[in-house]
C-alpha positions as CSV (number, residue, x, y, z in Angstrom):
1,M,-0.6,21.2,-2.3
2,D,-2.4,19.6,0.6
3,A,-0.5,17.3,3.1
4,T,-2.1,14.0,1.7
5,L,-1.0,14.8,-1.8
6,A,2.4,15.9,-0.8
7,A,2.9,12.7,1.3
8,T,1.7,10.5,-1.5
9,E,4.1,12.2,-4.0
10,A,7.0,11.9,-1.5
11,F,6.2,8.2,-1.0
12,L,6.2,7.6,-4.7
13,H,9.5,9.4,-5.3
14,H,11.1,7.5,-2.4
15,Q,9.8,4.0,-3.1
16,I,9.7,4.2,-6.9
17,P,12.7,6.4,-7.9
18,I,11.7,6.6,-11.6
19,T,8.8,8.7,-10.6
20,A,11.1,11.5,-9.6
21,A,13.0,11.2,-12.9
22,M,9.7,11.4,-14.8
23,G,8.7,14.5,-12.8
24,V,5.5,12.9,-11.5
25,K,3.3,15.1,-9.5
26,V,0.2,14.1,-7.5
27,A,-2.1,16.9,-8.7
28,A,-5.5,16.0,-7.3
29,Y,-7.4,13.4,-5.3
30,D,-11.2,14.1,-5.3
31,A,-14.5,12.7,-6.4
32,A,-13.2,12.2,-10.0
33,G,-10.3,10.0,-8.8
34,L,-6.6,10.5,-8.5
35,L,-4.8,12.7,-11.0
36,L,-1.1,12.3,-11.6
37,T,0.8,14.6,-14.0
38,A,4.2,14.5,-15.6
39,P,5.9,17.1,-17.9
40,L,6.4,16.2,-21.5
41,E,10.0,17.5,-21.3
42,E,11.1,14.5,-19.2
43,N,8.8,12.0,-21.0
44,H,9.0,12.7,-24.8
45,N,10.1,10.4,-27.6
46,H,12.0,11.2,-30.8
47,L,8.8,12.7,-32.4
48,G,8.3,15.2,-29.5
49,T,5.2,13.4,-28.3
50,A,4.8,11.5,-25.0
51,F,6.9,8.3,-24.9
52,G,4.7,5.2,-24.7
53,G,6.7,3.8,-21.8
54,S,6.1,7.0,-19.8
55,I,2.4,6.8,-20.6
56,S,2.2,3.2,-19.4
57,S,4.3,4.0,-16.3
58,L,2.2,6.9,-15.3
59,A,-1.1,5.0,-15.8
60,T,0.2,2.1,-13.7
61,L,1.4,4.5,-11.0
62,A,-2.0,6.3,-11.0
63,G,-3.8,3.0,-10.1
64,Y,-1.1,2.0,-7.6
65,A,-1.3,5.4,-5.8
66,L,-5.1,5.5,-5.8
67,L,-5.2,2.1,-4.0
68,W,-2.5,3.2,-1.6
69,L,-4.6,6.2,-0.6
70,E,-7.9,4.2,-0.6
71,L,-6.5,1.5,1.6
72,G,-4.9,3.9,4.1
73,D,-2.8,0.9,5.2
74,H,0.8,1.6,4.3
75,T,1.9,-1.9,5.4
76,A,-0.1,-3.5,2.5
77,H,1.8,-4.4,-0.6
78,I,0.2,-3.4,-3.9
79,V,1.3,-5.0,-7.1
80,I,0.1,-4.9,-10.7
81,R,-1.2,-8.3,-11.9
82,S,-2.1,-7.5,-15.5
83,S,-2.8,-4.4,-17.6
84,S,-3.7,-3.3,-21.1
85,L,-3.3,0.1,-22.7
86,S,-5.1,1.5,-25.8
87,Y,-3.5,4.5,-27.5
88,Q,-6.1,6.7,-29.2
89,K,-4.0,9.6,-30.2
90,P,-0.5,11.1,-29.4
91,I,-0.1,13.3,-26.4
92,R,1.7,16.4,-27.4
93,G,1.8,18.2,-24.0
94,D,2.2,17.4,-20.4
95,L,0.8,14.0,-19.3
96,H,-2.4,13.8,-17.2
97,A,-3.4,10.4,-15.9
98,L,-6.7,10.2,-14.0
99,C,-7.4,6.9,-12.2
100,H,-11.1,6.7,-11.7
101,H,-12.5,5.5,-8.4
102,P,-13.8,2.0,-8.6
103,L,-17.5,1.4,-7.9
104,P,-18.2,1.8,-4.2
105,D,-19.4,-1.8,-3.9
106,D,-16.3,-3.1,-5.7
107,L,-14.0,-1.1,-3.4
108,T,-15.9,-2.3,-0.3
109,A,-15.7,-6.0,-1.4
110,F,-11.9,-5.5,-2.2
111,K,-11.3,-4.2,1.3
112,A,-13.3,-6.9,2.9
113,R,-11.4,-9.6,1.0
114,L,-8.1,-8.1,2.0
115,E,-9.2,-8.0,5.6
116,K,-10.5,-11.6,5.6
117,S,-7.8,-13.4,3.5
118,G,-4.9,-11.0,3.4
119,K,-5.1,-10.8,-0.4
120,A,-7.5,-9.1,-2.8
121,R,-7.6,-7.9,-6.4
122,I,-9.4,-5.1,-8.1
123,S,-9.6,-3.7,-11.6
124,L,-9.0,0.0,-12.2
125,T,-9.4,2.3,-15.2
126,V,-7.1,5.2,-16.0
127,T,-7.6,7.8,-18.7
128,L,-4.7,9.8,-20.1
129,S,-5.8,13.0,-21.6
130,E,-4.7,16.3,-23.2
131,N,-6.8,19.4,-23.0
132,G,-9.8,17.3,-22.0
133,T,-9.5,14.8,-24.8
134,A,-8.8,11.2,-24.0
135,C,-5.6,10.0,-25.7
136,A,-5.1,6.7,-24.0
137,T,-7.1,4.3,-21.9
138,Y,-5.5,1.9,-19.4
139,Q,-7.1,-1.1,-17.6
140,G,-5.1,-2.6,-14.7
141,E,-5.8,-5.4,-12.3
142,Y,-4.1,-4.8,-9.0
143,V,-3.5,-7.1,-6.1
144,A,-3.0,-6.0,-2.4
145,L,-1.3,-8.3,0.0
146,R,-0.8,-8.2,3.8
């Protein structure tokens, strides 16, 4: 694991303790976005599929962590303002949550607003998948504060 991914994972586990209990791993940060994973073993329900609360938590965390990395300012506070989650099919294996990069112009405007006013919001999309098939889609609006 590269140093950036390891530092992000350590930050999440320290600042948001449930991430360690869920077994959250920062798996990749590349052109596709930020990928978080979590094992089914720690996140299953009574049916042996992924627990809805774990799916929601992992999606929320993926957006949070992507912004944390994109901002590169660890003094900024990032909070979730609103979110929605659509479940298309059960997840029967380990959880994979990919937070897609926002459009470059949207990210530039977000950073400019934060710099100018000390507060900015942005919408992010996260796809949770199993074996390349989308199982849940999350939309979250995040706010950064200085």
